[in-house]
ChimeraX commands (.cxc) that place a marker at each C-alpha (Angstrom):
marker #1 position 107.34,30.21,-35.91 radius 0.5
marker #1 position 103.49,28.71,-35.54 radius 0.5
marker #1 position 102.92,26.19,-32.62 radius 0.5
marker #1 position 100.41,23.76,-32.79 radius 0.5
marker #1 position 97.78,23.17,-29.45 radius 0.5
marker #1 position 98.38,20.37,-27.65 radius 0.5
marker #1 position 94.99,18.87,-27.62 radius 0.5
marker #1 position 92.73,20.51,-24.99 radius 0.5
marker #1 position 95.50,21.33,-22.66 radius 0.5
marker #1 position 96.13,24.54,-23.48 radius 0.5
marker #1 position 99.63,24.12,-23.79 radius 0.5
marker #1 position 101.66,24.81,-27.72 radius 0.5
marker #1 position 104.52,23.40,-29.27 radius 0.5
marker #1 position 106.34,23.73,-32.28 radius 0.5
marker #1 position 106.03,20.90,-34.55 radius 0.5
marker #1 position 108.62,18.57,-33.71 radius 0.5
marker #1 position 109.43,17.00,-30.40 radius 0.5
marker #1 position 112.85,16.05,-29.24 radius 0.5
marker #1 position 113.31,12.14,-27.92 radius 0.5
marker #1 position 115.56,11.85,-24.97 radius 0.5
marker #1 position 115.97,7.83,-25.33 radius 0.5
marker #1 position 119.25,8.21,-26.87 radius 0.5
marker #1 position 120.47,10.36,-23.58 radius 0.5
marker #1 position 122.23,7.97,-21.17 radius 0.5
marker #1 position 122.47,5.17,-24.09 radius 0.5
marker #1 position 124.23,6.57,-27.16 radius 0.5
marker #1 position 124.44,10.02,-26.24 radius 0.5
marker #1 position 126.54,10.89,-23.37 radius 0.5
marker #1 position 126.14,14.00,-21.19 radius 0.5
marker #1 position 128.20,16.18,-22.97 radius 0.5
marker #1 position 126.62,15.05,-26.52 radius 0.5
marker #1 position 122.81,15.31,-25.23 radius 0.5
marker #1 position 123.59,18.74,-23.61 radius 0.5
marker #1 position 124.64,20.21,-27.41 radius 0.5
marker #1 position 121.63,18.11,-29.06 radius 0.5
marker #1 position 119.10,19.76,-26.42 radius 0.5
marker #1 position 120.75,23.10,-26.81 radius 0.5
marker #1 position 120.63,23.22,-31.03 radius 0.5
marker #1 position 117.16,21.54,-30.63 radius 0.5
marker #1 position 115.91,24.26,-28.89 radius 0.5
marker #1 position 118.19,27.17,-30.40 radius 0.5
marker #1 position 116.51,25.86,-33.78 radius 0.5
marker #1 position 112.73,26.45,-32.37 radius 0.5
marker #1 position 112.07,23.45,-30.90 radius 0.5
marker #1 position 109.76,23.00,-27.53 radius 0.5
marker #1 position 109.00,19.77,-26.53 radius 0.5
marker #1 position 111.31,17.42,-25.35 radius 0.5
marker #1 position 110.18,13.84,-24.54 radius 0.5
marker #1 position 111.50,11.26,-21.83 radius 0.5
marker #1 position 110.35,8.65,-19.70 radius 0.5
marker #1 position 111.19,7.47,-16.33 radius 0.5
marker #1 position 112.61,3.99,-17.97 radius 0.5
marker #1 position 114.93,5.96,-20.02 radius 0.5
marker #1 position 117.70,4.06,-20.55 radius 0.5
marker #1 position 117.00,0.67,-18.48 radius 0.5
marker #1 position 118.09,-1.42,-21.27 radius 0.5
marker #1 position 121.75,0.04,-20.99 radius 0.5
marker #1 position 123.56,-2.61,-18.98 radius 0.5
marker #1 position 124.56,-1.14,-15.47 radius 0.5
marker #1 position 121.25,1.70,-15.98 radius 0.5
marker #1 position 118.38,1.26,-13.74 radius 0.5
marker #1 position 116.16,3.94,-15.61 radius 0.5
marker #1 position 115.82,7.39,-15.14 radius 0.5
marker #1 position 119.19,7.87,-16.95 radius 0.5
marker #1 position 117.27,10.22,-19.26 radius 0.5
marker #1 position 115.87,12.46,-17.20 radius 0.5
marker #1 position 118.60,13.19,-15.11 radius 0.5
marker #1 position 120.68,14.45,-17.69 radius 0.5
marker #1 position 117.55,16.86,-19.06 radius 0.5
marker #1 position 117.59,17.89,-15.42 radius 0.5
marker #1 position 120.96,18.81,-15.38 radius 0.5
marker #1 position 120.31,20.72,-18.21 radius 0.5
marker #1 position 117.69,22.25,-17.08 radius 0.5
marker #1 position 119.25,23.81,-14.54 radius 0.5
marker #1 position 121.16,26.03,-16.39 radius 0.5
marker #1 position 120.10,29.74,-16.33 radius 0.5
marker #1 position 117.01,30.16,-18.93 radius 0.5
marker #1 position 116.54,26.92,-20.18 radius 0.5
marker #1 position 113.24,25.40,-18.09 radius 0.5
marker #1 position 110.82,28.29,-19.77 radius 0.5
marker #1 position 112.07,27.68,-23.39 radius 0.5
marker #1 position 110.48,24.01,-23.38 radius 0.5
marker #1 position 107.54,21.51,-22.32 radius 0.5
marker #1 position 108.90,18.57,-20.79 radius 0.5
marker #1 position 106.95,15.32,-21.40 radius 0.5
marker #1 position 107.56,11.98,-19.22 radius 0.5
marker #1 position 106.03,8.65,-18.73 radius 0.5
marker #1 position 105.34,6.46,-16.00 radius 0.5
marker #1 position 104.49,2.98,-15.50 radius 0.5
marker #1 position 106.56,0.76,-18.47 radius 0.5
marker #1 position 108.33,-1.46,-15.83 radius 0.5
marker #1 position 106.54,-1.22,-12.43 radius 0.5
marker #1 position 102.92,-0.85,-13.76 radius 0.5
marker #1 position 100.61,1.84,-13.13 radius 0.5
marker #1 position 99.25,1.20,-9.80 radius 0.5
marker #1 position 98.02,4.13,-7.40 radius 0.5
marker #1 position 101.02,4.25,-5.21 radius 0.5
marker #1 position 103.61,3.02,-8.14 radius 0.5
marker #1 position 102.50,6.38,-9.95 radius 0.5
marker #1 position 102.92,8.70,-7.23 radius 0.5
marker #1 position 106.44,7.27,-5.88 radius 0.5
marker #1 position 107.34,7.62,-9.77 radius 0.5
marker #1 position 106.18,10.99,-10.38 radius 0.5
marker #1 position 108.19,12.40,-7.39 radius 0.5
marker #1 position 111.40,10.07,-8.82 radius 0.5
marker #1 position 110.71,11.64,-12.04 radius 0.5
marker #1 position 110.53,15.35,-10.57 radius 0.5
marker #1 position 113.53,15.05,-8.47 radius 0.5
marker #1 position 115.56,13.65,-11.53 radius 0.5
marker #1 position 114.43,16.54,-13.76 radius 0.5
marker #1 position 114.61,19.49,-10.87 radius 0.5
marker #1 position 111.50,20.73,-12.31 radius 0.5
marker #1 position 108.22,21.38,-9.80 radius 0.5
marker #1 position 105.50,20.19,-12.50 radius 0.5
marker #1 position 105.83,17.89,-15.60 radius 0.5
marker #1 position 104.15,19.28,-18.27 radius 0.5
marker #1 position 102.54,16.02,-20.12 radius 0.5
marker #1 position 102.64,13.02,-17.60 radius 0.5
marker #1 position 101.75,10.06,-19.92 radius 0.5
marker #1 position 100.87,6.34,-18.89 radius 0.5
marker #1 position 103.91,4.90,-20.87 radius 0.5
marker #1 position 101.29,1.65,-22.12 radius 0.5
marker #1 position 98.23,0.04,-20.41 radius 0.5
marker #1 position 98.10,-1.92,-17.22 radius 0.5
marker #1 position 95.09,-3.92,-17.64 radius 0.5
marker #1 position 95.35,-5.32,-13.77 radius 0.5
marker #1 position 94.72,-1.51,-12.76 radius 0.5
marker #1 position 91.15,0.26,-13.25 radius 0.5
marker #1 position 91.23,2.72,-15.59 radius 0.5
marker #1 position 89.50,5.13,-12.42 radius 0.5
marker #1 position 92.61,4.18,-10.50 radius 0.5
marker #1 position 95.58,5.03,-12.61 radius 0.5
marker #1 position 93.76,8.21,-13.41 radius 0.5
marker #1 position 92.61,9.12,-10.51 radius 0.5
marker #1 position 96.46,8.66,-9.62 radius 0.5
marker #1 position 97.39,11.01,-12.00 radius 0.5
marker #1 position 93.99,13.79,-11.46 radius 0.5
marker #1 position 95.53,13.92,-7.82 radius 0.5
marker #1 position 99.03,14.76,-8.96 radius 0.5
marker #1 position 97.50,17.52,-11.34 radius 0.5
marker #1 position 95.64,18.91,-8.61 radius 0.5
marker #1 position 98.78,19.03,-6.40 radius 0.5
marker #1 position 100.36,20.98,-9.01 radius 0.5
marker #1 position 102.90,18.19,-10.07 radius 0.5
marker #1 position 101.43,17.68,-13.32 radius 0.5
marker #1 position 99.67,20.20,-15.88 radius 0.5
marker #1 position 98.05,17.64,-18.38 radius 0.5
marker #1 position 97.87,14.05,-18.85 radius 0.5
marker #1 position 98.50,11.79,-22.15 radius 0.5
marker #1 position 98.38,8.11,-22.73 radius 0.5
marker #1 position 101.01,5.79,-24.42 radius 0.5
marker #1 position 100.67,2.40,-26.66 radius 0.5
marker #1 position 96.97,2.06,-25.43 radius 0.5
marker #1 position 94.70,0.07,-28.07 radius 0.5
marker #1 position 91.59,2.31,-29.67 radius 0.5
marker #1 position 89.19,1.00,-27.37 radius 0.5
marker #1 position 91.22,1.43,-24.48 radius 0.5
marker #1 position 91.91,5.12,-25.41 radius 0.5
marker #1 position 87.90,5.24,-25.73 radius 0.5
marker #1 position 87.39,3.26,-22.28 radius 0.5
marker #1 position 89.80,5.80,-20.71 radius 0.5
marker #1 position 88.21,8.90,-21.77 radius 0.5
marker #1 position 84.93,7.73,-20.76 radius 0.5
marker #1 position 85.99,6.59,-17.19 radius 0.5
marker #1 position 87.83,10.59,-16.94 radius 0.5
marker #1 position 84.63,12.10,-18.50 radius 0.5
marker #1 position 82.39,10.20,-15.88 radius 0.5
marker #1 position 84.43,10.28,-13.05 radius 0.5
marker #1 position 85.45,13.81,-13.25 radius 0.5
marker #1 position 88.73,13.40,-14.06 radius 0.5
marker #1 position 91.33,15.25,-15.86 radius 0.5
marker #1 position 90.86,14.26,-19.21 radius 0.5
marker #1 position 93.94,12.92,-21.28 radius 0.5
marker #1 position 94.57,15.70,-23.70 radius 0.5
marker #1 position 97.54,13.58,-25.71 radius 0.5
marker #1 position 98.38,10.11,-27.48 radius 0.5
marker #1 position 101.68,8.94,-28.13 radius 0.5
marker #1 position 101.90,5.60,-30.58 radius 0.5
marker #1 position 104.15,4.21,-33.38 radius 0.5
marker #1 position 103.66,5.81,-36.79 radius 0.5
marker #1 position 105.96,6.52,-39.93 radius 0.5
marker #1 position 105.81,5.89,-43.42 radius 0.5
marker #1 position 106.69,2.33,-43.23 radius 0.5
marker #1 position 103.96,1.44,-40.76 radius 0.5
marker #1 position 101.24,3.78,-40.90 radius 0.5
marker #1 position 98.35,1.08,-40.11 radius 0.5
marker #1 position 99.84,0.83,-36.91 radius 0.5
marker #1 position 97.92,4.10,-36.28 radius 0.5
marker #1 position 95.73,5.10,-39.21 radius 0.5
marker #1 position 93.31,1.96,-39.04 radius 0.5
marker #1 position 92.27,2.64,-35.75 radius 0.5
marker #1 position 93.53,4.81,-33.46 radius 0.5
marker #1 position 93.43,7.92,-35.98 radius 0.5
marker #1 position 89.55,7.65,-35.67 radius 0.5
marker #1 position 89.59,7.81,-32.04 radius 0.5
marker #1 position 92.29,10.53,-31.47 radius 0.5
marker #1 position 90.98,12.98,-34.52 radius 0.5
marker #1 position 87.25,12.19,-32.98 radius 0.5
marker #1 position 88.32,13.31,-29.37 radius 0.5
marker #1 position 90.37,16.01,-30.17 radius 0.5
marker #1 position 93.79,14.39,-28.67 radius 0.5
marker #1 position 96.96,15.46,-29.56 radius 0.5
marker #1 position 98.82,12.81,-31.43 radius 0.5
marker #1 position 103.33,12.74,-30.87 radius 0.5
marker #1 position 104.30,9.51,-33.07 radius 0.5
marker #1 position 107.31,7.73,-31.90 radius 0.5
marker #1 position 109.59,5.45,-34.55 radius 0.5
marker #1 position 109.05,8.47,-36.84 radius 0.5
marker #1 position 112.16,7.79,-38.68 radius 0.5
marker #1 position 111.61,4.08,-38.67 radius 0.5
marker #1 position 114.58,3.65,-36.58 radius 0.5
marker #1 position 116.80,5.88,-38.91 radius 0.5
marker #1 position 115.56,4.18,-42.49 radius 0.5
marker #1 position 113.95,7.03,-43.40 radius 0.5
marker #1 position 116.69,8.83,-43.30 radius 0.5
marker #1 position 118.67,7.30,-45.58 radius 0.5
marker #1 position 121.17,6.04,-43.31 radius 0.5
marker #1 position 120.69,2.05,-44.59 radius 0.5
marker #1 position 120.88,1.46,-48.15 radius 0.5
marker #1 position 121.50,-1.98,-48.10 radius 0.5
marker #1 position 121.96,-4.80,-45.62 radius 0.5
marker #1 position 125.18,-3.92,-45.58 radius 0.5
marker #1 position 124.68,-0.83,-43.98 radius 0.5
marker #1 position 122.92,-2.48,-40.83 radius 0.5
marker #1 position 125.88,-2.32,-38.76 radius 0.5
marker #1 position 126.41,1.33,-39.04 radius 0.5
marker #1 position 124.67,1.79,-35.59 radius 0.5
marker #1 position 123.07,-0.33,-32.42 radius 0.5
marker #1 position 119.95,-0.32,-34.03 radius 0.5
marker #1 position 120.46,-0.83,-37.50 radius 0.5
marker #1 position 119.54,-4.41,-37.44 radius 0.5
marker #1 position 115.62,-3.01,-36.71 radius 0.5
marker #1 position 115.91,-2.37,-40.05 radius 0.5
marker #1 position 115.71,-5.65,-41.81 radius 0.5
marker #1 position 112.16,-5.73,-42.69 radius 0.5
marker #1 position 112.26,-2.35,-44.30 radius 0.5
marker #1 position 114.21,-4.09,-46.92 radius 0.5
marker #1 position 111.44,-6.11,-48.25 radius 0.5
marker #1 position 107.96,-4.53,-49.49 radius 0.5
marker #1 position 107.82,-0.94,-49.83 radius 0.5
marker #1 position 110.84,0.42,-48.05 radius 0.5
marker #1 position 113.13,0.76,-51.48 radius 0.5
marker #1 position 110.06,2.84,-52.97 radius 0.5
marker #1 position 109.60,5.13,-50.25 radius 0.5
marker #1 position 113.82,5.75,-50.14 radius 0.5
marker #1 position 113.59,6.56,-53.94 radius 0.5
marker #1 position 110.61,9.16,-53.36 radius 0.5
marker #1 position 112.26,10.66,-50.54 radius 0.5
marker #1 position 115.48,10.79,-52.81 radius 0.5
marker #1 position 113.30,12.69,-55.70 radius 0.5
marker #1 position 111.45,14.86,-53.03 radius 0.5
marker #1 position 114.70,15.73,-51.21 radius 0.5
marker #1 position 116.36,16.61,-54.59 radius 0.5
marker #1 position 113.40,18.97,-55.68 radius 0.5
marker #1 position 113.21,20.95,-52.28 radius 0.5
marker #1 position 117.06,20.79,-51.08 radius 0.5
marker #1 position 116.25,19.22,-47.86 radius 0.5
marker #1 position 117.59,16.52,-46.18 radius 0.5
marker #1 position 115.78,12.81,-46.41 radius 0.5
marker #1 position 115.01,12.98,-42.50 radius 0.5
marker #1 position 113.10,16.80,-42.58 radius 0.5
marker #1 position 111.26,15.43,-45.48 radius 0.5
marker #1 position 110.03,12.20,-43.58 radius 0.5
marker #1 position 109.27,14.27,-40.69 radius 0.5
marker #1 position 107.55,17.20,-42.98 radius 0.5
marker #1 position 105.57,14.30,-44.35 radius 0.5
marker #1 position 104.37,12.78,-40.94 radius 0.5
marker #1 position 103.57,16.36,-39.83 radius 0.5
marker #1 position 100.94,16.87,-42.82 radius 0.5
marker #1 position 99.04,14.00,-42.04 radius 0.5
marker #1 position 95.57,14.46,-40.31 radius 0.5
marker #1 position 95.49,14.50,-36.37 radius 0.5
marker #1 position 99.50,14.72,-35.80 radius 0.5
marker #1 position 100.44,17.74,-33.82 radius 0.5
marker #1 position 104.34,16.89,-33.48 radius 0.5
marker #1 position 106.44,13.62,-34.49 radius 0.5
marker #1 position 109.37,12.59,-31.95 radius 0.5
marker #1 position 112.95,12.00,-32.93 radius 0.5
marker #1 position 115.75,11.68,-31.33 radius 0.5
marker #1 position 119.55,12.44,-31.98 radius 0.5
marker #1 position 122.91,11.45,-31.38 radius 0.5
marker #1 position 124.66,14.16,-32.99 radius 0.5
marker #1 position 124.81,17.99,-34.37 radius 0.5
marker #1 position 124.41,16.87,-37.42 radius 0.5
marker #1 position 121.15,14.73,-36.94 radius 0.5
marker #1 position 119.58,17.61,-35.44 radius 0.5
marker #1 position 120.36,19.67,-38.02 radius 0.5
marker #1 position 118.81,17.27,-40.48 radius 0.5
marker #1 position 115.89,17.04,-37.96 radius 0.5
marker #1 position 115.03,20.55,-37.35 radius 0.5
marker #1 position 114.85,21.47,-40.99 radius 0.5
marker #1 position 111.57,20.14,-41.04 radius 0.5
marker #1 position 109.91,22.61,-39.30 radius 0.5
marker #1 position 110.46,25.58,-41.93 radius 0.5
marker #1 position 110.21,22.80,-44.76 radius 0.5
marker #1 position 106.43,23.03,-46.54 radius 0.5
marker #1 position 106.08,20.03,-48.90 radius 0.5
marker #1 position 103.97,20.69,-52.29 radius 0.5
marker #1 position 100.77,18.86,-52.63 radius 0.5
marker #1 position 102.46,16.93,-55.76 radius 0.5
marker #1 position 105.11,15.58,-53.07 radius 0.5
marker #1 position 102.63,14.89,-50.28 radius 0.5
marker #1 position 100.60,12.74,-53.02 radius 0.5
marker #1 position 103.59,10.91,-54.01 radius 0.5
marker #1 position 104.79,10.05,-50.71 radius 0.5
marker #1 position 101.38,9.21,-49.73 radius 0.5
marker #1 position 100.99,7.09,-52.72 radius 0.5
marker #1 position 104.25,4.82,-52.22 radius 0.5
marker #1 position 103.89,4.45,-48.59 radius 0.5
marker #1 position 100.06,3.21,-48.67 radius 0.5
marker link #1:1,2 radius 0.2
marker link #1:2,3 radius 0.2
marker link #1:3,4 radius 0.2
marker link #1:4,5 radius 0.2
marker link #1:5,6 radius 0.2
marker link #1:6,7 radius 0.2
marker link #1:7,8 radius 0.2
marker link #1:8,9 radius 0.2
marker link #1:9,10 radius 0.2
marker link #1:10,11 radius 0.2
marker link #1:11,12 radius 0.2
marker link #1:12,13 radius 0.2
marker link #1:13,14 radius 0.2
marker link #1:14,15 radius 0.2
marker link #1:15,16 radius 0.2
marker link #1:16,17 radius 0.2
marker link #1:17,18 radius 0.2
marker link #1:18,19 radius 0.2
marker link #1:19,20 radius 0.2
marker link #1:20,21 radius 0.2
marker link #1:21,22 radius 0.2
marker link #1:22,23 radius 0.2
marker link #1:23,24 radius 0.2
marker link #1:24,25 radius 0.2
marker link #1:25,26 radius 0.2
marker link #1:26,27 radius 0.2
marker link #1:27,28 radius 0.2
marker link #1:28,29 radius 0.2
marker link #1:29,30 radius 0.2
marker link #1:30,31 radius 0.2
marker link #1:31,32 radius 0.2
marker link #1:32,33 radius 0.2
marker link #1:33,34 radius 0.2
marker link #1:34,35 radius 0.2
marker link #1:35,36 radius 0.2
marker link #1:36,37 radius 0.2
marker link #1:37,38 radius 0.2
marker link #1:38,39 radius 0.2
marker link #1:39,40 radius 0.2
marker link #1:40,41 radius 0.2
marker link #1:41,42 radius 0.2
marker link #1:42,43 radius 0.2
marker link #1:43,44 radius 0.2
marker link #1:44,45 radius 0.2
marker link #1:45,46 radius 0.2
marker link #1:46,47 radius 0.2
marker link #1:47,48 radius 0.2
marker link #1:48,49 radius 0.2
marker link #1:49,50 radius 0.2
marker link #1:50,51 radius 0.2
marker link #1:51,52 radius 0.2
marker link #1:52,53 radius 0.2
marker link #1:53,54 radius 0.2
marker link #1:54,55 radius 0.2
marker link #1:55,56 radius 0.2
marker link #1:56,57 radius 0.2
marker link #1:57,58 radius 0.2
marker link #1:58,59 radius 0.2
marker link #1:59,60 radius 0.2
marker link #1:60,61 radius 0.2
marker link #1:61,62 radius 0.2
marker link #1:62,63 radius 0.2
marker link #1:63,64 radius 0.2
marker link #1:64,65 radius 0.2
marker link #1:65,66 radius 0.2
marker link #1:66,67 radius 0.2
marker link #1:67,68 radius 0.2
marker link #1:68,69 radius 0.2
marker link #1:69,70 radius 0.2
marker link #1:70,71 radius 0.2
marker link #1:71,72 radius 0.2
marker link #1:72,73 radius 0.2
marker link #1:73,74 radius 0.2
marker link #1:74,75 radius 0.2
marker link #1:75,76 radius 0.2
marker link #1:76,77 radius 0.2
marker link #1:77,78 radius 0.2
marker link #1:78,79 radius 0.2
marker link #1:79,80 radius 0.2
marker link #1:80,81 radius 0.2
marker link #1:81,82 radius 0.2
marker link #1:82,83 radius 0.2
marker link #1:83,84 radius 0.2
marker link #1:84,85 radius 0.2
marker link #1:85,86 radius 0.2
marker link #1:86,87 radius 0.2
marker link #1:87,88 radius 0.2
marker link #1:88,89 radius 0.2
marker link #1:89,90 radius 0.2
marker link #1:90,91 radius 0.2
marker link #1:91,92 radius 0.2
marker link #1:92,93 radius 0.2
marker link #1:93,94 radius 0.2
marker link #1:94,95 radius 0.2
marker link #1:95,96 radius 0.2
marker link #1:96,97 radius 0.2
marker link #1:97,98 radius 0.2
marker link #1:98,99 radius 0.2
marker link #1:99,100 radius 0.2
marker link #1:100,101 radius 0.2
marker link #1:101,102 radius 0.2
marker link #1:102,103 radius 0.2
marker link #1:103,104 radius 0.2
marker link #1:104,105 radius 0.2
marker link #1:105,106 radius 0.2
marker link #1:106,107 radius 0.2
marker link #1:107,108 radius 0.2
marker link #1:108,109 radius 0.2
marker link #1:109,110 radius 0.2
marker link #1:110,111 radius 0.2
marker link #1:111,112 radius 0.2
marker link #1:112,113 radius 0.2
marker link #1:113,114 radius 0.2
marker link #1:114,115 radius 0.2
marker link #1:115,116 radius 0.2
marker link #1:116,117 radius 0.2
marker link #1:117,118 radius 0.2
marker link #1:118,119 radius 0.2
marker link #1:119,120 radius 0.2
marker link #1:120,121 radius 0.2
marker link #1:121,122 radius 0.2
marker link #1:122,123 radius 0.2
marker link #1:123,124 radius 0.2
marker link #1:124,125 radius 0.2
marker link #1:125,126 radius 0.2
marker link #1:126,127 radius 0.2
marker link #1:127,128 radius 0.2
marker link #1:128,129 radius 0.2
marker link #1:129,130 radius 0.2
marker link #1:130,131 radius 0.2
marker link #1:131,132 radius 0.2
marker link #1:132,133 radius 0.2
marker link #1:133,134 radius 0.2
marker link #1:134,135 radius 0.2
marker link #1:135,136 radius 0.2
marker link #1:136,137 radius 0.2
marker link #1:137,138 radius 0.2
marker link #1:138,139 radius 0.2
marker link #1:139,140 radius 0.2
marker link #1:140,141 radius 0.2
marker link #1:141,142 radius 0.2
marker link #1:142,143 radius 0.2
marker link #1:143,144 radius 0.2
marker link #1:144,145 radius 0.2
marker link #1:145,146 radius 0.2
marker link #1:146,147 radius 0.2
marker link #1:147,148 radius 0.2
marker link #1:148,149 radius 0.2
marker link #1:149,150 radius 0.2
marker link #1:150,151 radius 0.2
marker link #1:151,152 radius 0.2
marker link #1:152,153 radius 0.2
marker link #1:153,154 radius 0.2
marker link #1:154,155 radius 0.2
marker link #1:155,156 radius 0.2
marker link #1:156,157 radius 0.2
marker link #1:157,158 radius 0.2
marker link #1:158,159 radius 0.2
marker link #1:159,160 radius 0.2
marker link #1:160,161 radius 0.2
marker link #1:161,162 radius 0.2
marker link #1:162,163 radius 0.2
marker link #1:163,164 radius 0.2
marker link #1:164,165 radius 0.2
marker link #1:165,166 radius 0.2
marker link #1:166,167 radius 0.2
marker link #1:167,168 radius 0.2
marker link #1:168,169 radius 0.2
marker link #1:169,170 radius 0.2
marker link #1:170,171 radius 0.2
marker link #1:171,172 radius 0.2
marker link #1:172,173 radius 0.2
marker link #1:173,174 radius 0.2
marker link #1:174,175 radius 0.2
marker link #1:175,176 radius 0.2
marker link #1:176,177 radius 0.2
marker link #1:177,178 radius 0.2
marker link #1:178,179 radius 0.2
marker link #1:179,180 radius 0.2
marker link #1:180,181 radius 0.2
marker link #1:181,182 radius 0.2
marker link #1:182,183 radius 0.2
marker link #1:183,184 radius 0.2
marker link #1:184,185 radius 0.2
marker link #1:185,186 radius 0.2
marker link #1:186,187 radius 0.2
marker link #1:187,188 radius 0.2
marker link #1:188,189 radius 0.2
marker link #1:189,190 radius 0.2
marker link #1:190,191 radius 0.2
marker link #1:191,192 radius 0.2
marker link #1:192,193 radius 0.2
marker link #1:193,194 radius 0.2
marker link #1:194,195 radius 0.2
marker link #1:195,196 radius 0.2
marker link #1:196,197 radius 0.2
marker link #1:197,198 radius 0.2
marker link #1:198,199 radius 0.2
marker link #1:199,200 radius 0.2
marker link #1:200,201 radius 0.2
marker link #1:201,202 radius 0.2
marker link #1:202,203 radius 0.2
marker link #1:203,204 radius 0.2
marker link #1:204,205 radius 0.2
marker link #1:205,206 radius 0.2
marker link #1:206,207 radius 0.2
marker link #1:207,208 radius 0.2
marker link #1:208,209 radius 0.2
marker link #1:209,210 radius 0.2
marker link #1:210,211 radius 0.2
marker link #1:211,212 radius 0.2
marker link #1:212,213 radius 0.2
marker link #1:213,214 radius 0.2
marker link #1:214,215 radius 0.2
marker link #1:215,216 radius 0.2
marker link #1:216,217 radius 0.2
marker link #1:217,218 radius 0.2
marker link #1:218,219 radius 0.2
marker link #1:219,220 radius 0.2
marker link #1:220,221 radius 0.2
marker link #1:221,222 radius 0.2
marker link #1:222,223 radius 0.2
marker link #1:223,224 radius 0.2
marker link #1:224,225 radius 0.2
marker link #1:225,226 radius 0.2
marker link #1:226,227 radius 0.2
marker link #1:227,228 radius 0.2
marker link #1:228,229 radius 0.2
marker link #1:229,230 radius 0.2
marker link #1:230,231 radius 0.2
marker link #1:231,232 radius 0.2
marker link #1:232,233 radius 0.2
marker link #1:233,234 radius 0.2
marker link #1:234,235 radius 0.2
marker link #1:235,236 radius 0.2
marker link #1:236,237 radius 0.2
marker link #1:237,238 radius 0.2
marker link #1:238,239 radius 0.2
marker link #1:239,240 radius 0.2
marker link #1:240,241 radius 0.2
marker link #1:241,242 radius 0.2
marker link #1:242,243 radius 0.2
marker link #1:243,244 radius 0.2
marker link #1:244,245 radius 0.2
marker link #1:245,246 radius 0.2
marker link #1:246,247 radius 0.2
marker link #1:247,248 radius 0.2
marker link #1:248,249 radius 0.2
marker link #1:249,250 radius 0.2
marker link #1:250,251 radius 0.2
marker link #1:251,252 radius 0.2
marker link #1:252,253 radius 0.2
marker link #1:253,254 radius 0.2
marker link #1:254,255 radius 0.2
marker link #1:255,256 radius 0.2
marker link #1:256,257 radius 0.2
marker link #1:257,258 radius 0.2
marker link #1:258,259 radius 0.2
marker link #1:259,260 radius 0.2
marker link #1:260,261 radius 0.2
marker link #1:261,262 radius 0.2
marker link #1:262,263 radius 0.2
marker link #1:263,264 radius 0.2
marker link #1:264,265 radius 0.2
marker link #1:265,266 radius 0.2
marker link #1:266,267 radius 0.2
marker link #1:267,268 radius 0.2
marker link #1:268,269 radius 0.2
marker link #1:269,270 radius 0.2
marker link #1:270,271 radius 0.2
marker link #1:271,272 radius 0.2
marker link #1:272,273 radius 0.2
marker link #1:273,274 radius 0.2
marker link #1:274,275 radius 0.2
marker link #1:275,276 radius 0.2
marker link #1:276,277 radius 0.2
marker link #1:277,278 radius 0.2
marker link #1:278,279 radius 0.2
marker link #1:279,280 radius 0.2
marker link #1:280,281 radius 0.2
marker link #1:281,282 radius 0.2
marker link #1:282,283 radius 0.2
marker link #1:283,284 radius 0.2
marker link #1:284,285 radius 0.2
marker link #1:285,286 radius 0.2
marker link #1:286,287 radius 0.2
marker link #1:287,288 radius 0.2
marker link #1:288,289 radius 0.2
marker link #1:289,290 radius 0.2
marker link #1:290,291 radius 0.2
marker link #1:291,292 radius 0.2
marker link #1:292,293 radius 0.2
marker link #1:293,294 radius 0.2
marker link #1:294,295 radius 0.2
marker link #1:295,296 radius 0.2
marker link #1:296,297 radius 0.2
marker link #1:297,298 radius 0.2
marker link #1:298,299 radius 0.2
marker link #1:299,300 radius 0.2
marker link #1:300,301 radius 0.2
marker link #1:301,302 radius 0.2
marker link #1:302,303 radius 0.2
marker link #1:303,304 radius 0.2
marker link #1:304,305 radius 0.2
marker link #1:305,306 radius 0.2
marker link #1:306,307 radius 0.2
marker link #1:307,308 radius 0.2
marker link #1:308,309 radius 0.2
marker link #1:309,310 radius 0.2
view
């Protein structure tokens, strides 16, 4: 299966990444293991998590997702089949001491010696970029991190981070993670895309299935109670949401692929996209998503989906 290069990192990944935000939340350990197995067996290679997943669950402290993934990685033959991405700083900020201790904690929970891709989870303007990038550069030099990335940064701050890294001789970010799907294209395309494409960064979009709306799970307001994330989809029923679903239905009938696969395949076909990130809480959802790995949309199908999602 064809893989894509992750920016300048030298790391190759399959064109779909598995989101770990549901592990320890809506997927318990047994379900998470089954999902991870199914994803990797289908050709997936990248697992994306964060030290803050899933701190929003009552009784959780954060790190639950990493802990579950770590237990899965302890099984024979798992570690060498996957690229592990995790993040730091969403809750505690990006002070150098915070980064250093958080990385050690993530490594311990994951049970690995090296994080393949380590993101600054969101910008922390209280900490100079030279300091946060310097702290992560030290982790790279120590062999604890292979490549670094930025998440939830604005376009000017991405450019500034790259400039600082180059000027100071620090490890340069090779990946960006941001919000992007067919219903909310402007979050990426209006400004960030130009920087990502111009600087050769890998782009890993999250919310690739718009909280499940693009899978066809939510066809009316009465469907919103189907999951804990259903109410996030209220706004999608207005504007272009119904038109996008209708177009996805058409392409699904033509291709024989589920809506989730069609939506992800469209994302994979967009300029600058390395691999969209999608999470799953069941084997059925994994099967629908990994179908995108072998789905090639026709130019006419892409044009239709482009038009209705503009």
